[in-house]
C-alpha positions in Angstrom: -119.3 -99.3 325.2 -121.0 -100.8 321.9 -118.1 -101.6 320.1 -116.6 -103.3 322.8 -119.5 -105.7 323.1 -119.2 -106.2 319.6 -115.4 -107.2 320.2 -115.9 -109.6 322.5 -118.6 -111.0 320.6 -116.6 -111.7 317.8 -114.0 -113.2 320.2 -116.3 -115.6 322.1 -117.9 -116.7 318.8 -115.5 -116.8 316.2 -115.9 -120.7 315.9 -119.2 -121.2 316.7 -121.3 -122.9 314.4 -124.4 -124.6 313.7 -123.8 -128.2 313.5 -126.9 -129.0 313.1 -130.5 -126.5 312.5 -133.9 -127.9 313.9 -137.0 -125.6 313.9 -136.1 -124.0 317.1 -132.5 -123.1 316.1 -134.3 -121.3 312.6 -136.8 -119.5 314.9 -134.1 -118.0 317.1 -132.1 -117.0 313.8 -135.4 -115.6 313.0 -136.0 -113.4 315.7 -132.5 -112.8 316.2 -132.9 -110.4 312.3 -136.8 -109.5 313.7 -138.2 -110.2 310.5 -141.8 -111.7 310.0 -142.7 -115.0 308.9 -143.2 -113.9 305.4 -140.3 -112.0 305.1 -138.1 -114.7 306.8 -138.9 -117.2 303.6 -138.2 -114.5 301.3 -134.9 -114.3 302.7 -134.2 -118.3 302.6 -135.7 -118.4 299.3 -138.5 -121.2 301.1 -142.4 -121.4 301.4 -144.1 -119.3 304.0 -145.6 -122.7 304.7 -141.9 -124.0 305.9 -140.9 -121.2 308.3 -144.7 -121.5 310.1 -143.9 -125.4 310.5 -140.7 -124.5 312.0 -142.7 -122.9 314.8 -145.2 -125.9 315.5 -142.3 -128.1 315.1 -139.0 -126.8 316.9 -137.7 -130.1 316.8 -138.2 -130.5 313.3 -135.0 -131.4 311.3 -135.0 -129.1 308.0 -133.6 -130.6 304.5 -129.7 -130.7 303.9 -130.8 -127.5 301.6 -132.1 -125.2 303.8 -129.7 -125.7 306.6 -127.1 -124.7 304.3 -129.3 -121.9 303.2 -129.7 -120.7 307.0 -125.6 -121.2 307.2 -125.7 -118.3 305.3 -127.9 -116.8 306.0 -126.1 -116.7 309.3 -122.4 -115.7 308.6 -123.8 -112.9 306.5 -125.4 -111.6 309.4 -123.9 -108.5 311.1 -122.6 -109.0 314.6 -125.1 -107.4 316.5 -127.9 -110.3 314.9 -125.2 -112.9 315.0 -125.1 -111.3 318.9 -128.7 -112.0 319.4 -128.8 -115.2 318.3 -126.3 -116.8 320.4 -127.4 -115.2 323.1 -130.9 -116.8 321.9 -129.4 -120.2 321.9 -127.6 -119.6 324.9 -130.6 -118.9 327.3 -132.8 -121.3 325.7 -135.2 -118.4 325.6 -137.1 -119.5 322.0 -140.7 -119.3 322.7 -143.0 -117.2 320.8 -142.3 -114.1 323.4 -138.6 -113.9 322.2 -140.0 -112.7 318.5 -140.5 -109.3 317.3 -144.2 -108.3 317.3 -144.1 -108.4 313.8 -143.0 -112.0 313.7 -145.5 -113.3 315.9 -148.5 -111.9 314.6 -147.7 -112.9 310.7 -147.6 -116.4 312.9 -151.7 -116.2 312.8 -151.1 -117.4 309.2 -154.5 -117.5 306.8 -154.4 -120.5 304.4 -156.4 -120.8 301.5 -157.6 -124.2 300.2 -158.7 -125.1 296.9 -160.7 -128.0 296.1 -161.0 -128.1 292.6 -163.5 -130.4 291.2 -163.5 -132.3 287.6 -166.4 -134.3 286.7 -166.2 -137.2 289.5 -162.6 -136.4 290.2 -160.8 -133.7 292.4 -157.1 -132.2 292.0 -154.7 -133.1 295.1 -150.8 -132.3 295.2 -148.6 -134.6 297.1 -146.3 -132.7 299.1 -142.9 -133.5 300.2 -141.9 -133.8 304.2 -139.7 -131.3 305.3 -137.8 -133.8 307.2 -137.3 -135.2 304.1 -139.3 -138.2 306.1 -142.3 -138.9 304.3 -144.9 -137.1 301.4 -148.7 -136.6 301.8 -151.0 -135.7 299.7 -153.2 -132.2 300.3 -155.2 -130.2 298.5 -153.5 -126.8 296.6 -153.6 -124.2 298.6 -151.5 -120.9 299.7 -150.8 -118.2 302.4 -153.5 -115.4 302.2 -151.1 -111.9 302.3 -153.2 -108.9 303.4 -155.5 -107.3 301.5 -156.2 -109.7 299.4 -159.5 -112.0 298.9 -158.7 -115.7 299.7 -160.6 -116.4 296.3 -158.0 -115.1 294.2 -154.6 -116.3 296.4 -157.0 -120.1 296.0 -157.5 -119.5 292.5 -153.9 -118.0 292.0 -151.9 -120.4 293.9 -153.7 -123.8 291.8 -152.2 -122.3 288.9 -148.4 -121.6 289.9 -148.8 -125.3 291.6 -150.5 -127.9 289.4 -151.1 -125.2 285.8 -155.3 -125.8 286.6 -157.0 -122.5 285.9 -160.1 -123.0 288.0 -162.8 -120.6 289.2 -164.2 -120.3 292.8 -167.9 -121.8 293.2 -169.0 -121.1 296.9 -166.7 -121.5 300.1 -167.1 -124.6 302.0 -166.2 -123.3 305.6 -163.3 -121.8 307.6 -161.1 -123.7 310.7 -158.3 -123.3 312.7 -156.2 -126.4 311.2 -156.2 -128.9 314.0 -152.6 -130.1 313.1 -150.6 -127.0 311.7 -153.1 -124.3 313.9 -153.0 -122.0 310.3 -156.3 -120.7 309.8 -157.9 -122.2 306.6 -160.7 -121.1 304.3 -161.4 -124.2 302.0 -163.6 -122.7 298.4 -164.8 -125.3 296.4 -163.3 -124.7 292.7 -164.8 -125.9 289.4 -161.8 -126.9 286.6 -162.2 -124.5 283.9 -158.8 -125.2 281.7 -155.1 -126.7 281.5 -153.4 -130.3 282.3 -152.4 -131.1 285.8 -148.7 -130.5 286.5 -146.1 -130.3 289.1 -145.2 -126.1 288.4 -143.2 -126.6 292.3 -140.8 -129.1 292.2 -139.3 -127.9 295.4 -142.5 -128.1 297.2 -144.7 -131.1 295.7 -143.4 -134.5 294.2 -146.1 -134.8 292.0 -149.9 -133.9 291.1 -153.1 -135.8 289.3 -156.9 -135.8 289.6 -158.3 -138.4 292.2 -161.7 -140.1 292.1 -163.8 -138.5 294.4 -165.1 -142.2 295.8 -160.9 -142.6 296.2 -160.4 -139.7 297.8 -159.8 -141.2 301.4 -156.9 -143.5 300.1 -154.9 -140.5 299.4 -155.8 -138.7 302.6 -156.7 -139.9 305.6 -160.4 -139.3 306.2 -159.8 -137.8 309.6 -157.4 -134.9 308.1 -160.1 -133.7 305.7 -162.8 -130.9 306.9 -166.4 -132.5 307.0 -167.7 -130.1 304.6 -165.4 -131.2 301.9 -166.5 -134.7 301.9 -170.1 -133.4 302.2 -169.5 -131.0 298.7 -167.4 -133.9 297.5 -170.2 -136.7 298.4 -167.4 -139.2 299.7 -168.8 -141.8 302.4 -167.4 -140.8 306.0 -169.4 -142.3 308.5 
C-alpha cells in the first residue's frame, strides 16, 4: 500500500514545482522535513533568524539565492517528504500547529544582543533585508543555543560579525521583541580590541561605530529598548 501511494504521488506531482517561494511555503517544507529552525537553517546554510523571519512573515519572499537553495532541498527530498509538502500546500494547513513539536519549540528563539560601547560610540551593523527591499541598522546579535550563556553568545557573535573583541559589563534586561516576537537578552559590553569590519557579508552590508548622541539617526528611537537609551544617555523624550 505504501509503495502504491508513493507511485501515485510521483505521477500526480511529477511536474509540480514552487515558482515563487514565500515564508509560508518555506515553513511548509520545514514541516514536511520535520526539522527544527536550527536544523532547517543548517540544511539551507542560512541564518536561524532568517528561518524565524519566515514564521513571522509568511508572505515574505526570500532572496533569489535562497529560493534556489529551497528548490534544491525540495528536489532532493525523499518522495514521502515531498508528498507531505504538497499536501500541506494543497490543504493550506500551514499554521504553526502543522509543524512537529520540535520545530514549534525551536521557534521560541532566544537572542543575545550586544550593546558594545567604545568611549562615546556604540557598535552597530547594517543588515540586509531578507526580501531585498531595504536595510536596517541593528546591534550585533546571535541566537542563544541550549546550555550556552547569553553573555558568551553576545561576545562570540560580536566577534564573528564585526571582528571586535568585547566583554560584558552587565545585563540591560530582557523582553519579547515587539516586532520579531523573539525573546531578547540585552547586554551592555565594553570594547576590548579589534577593528570594526564586516565579517558576515551575507547577512550584513556594513559595520560602524555610531556616536551615541546620533544613534537615533540610525535606529528609530521607538525600536530601541529603553534601558539601552538610558545606559547610553541618549535623549528619548
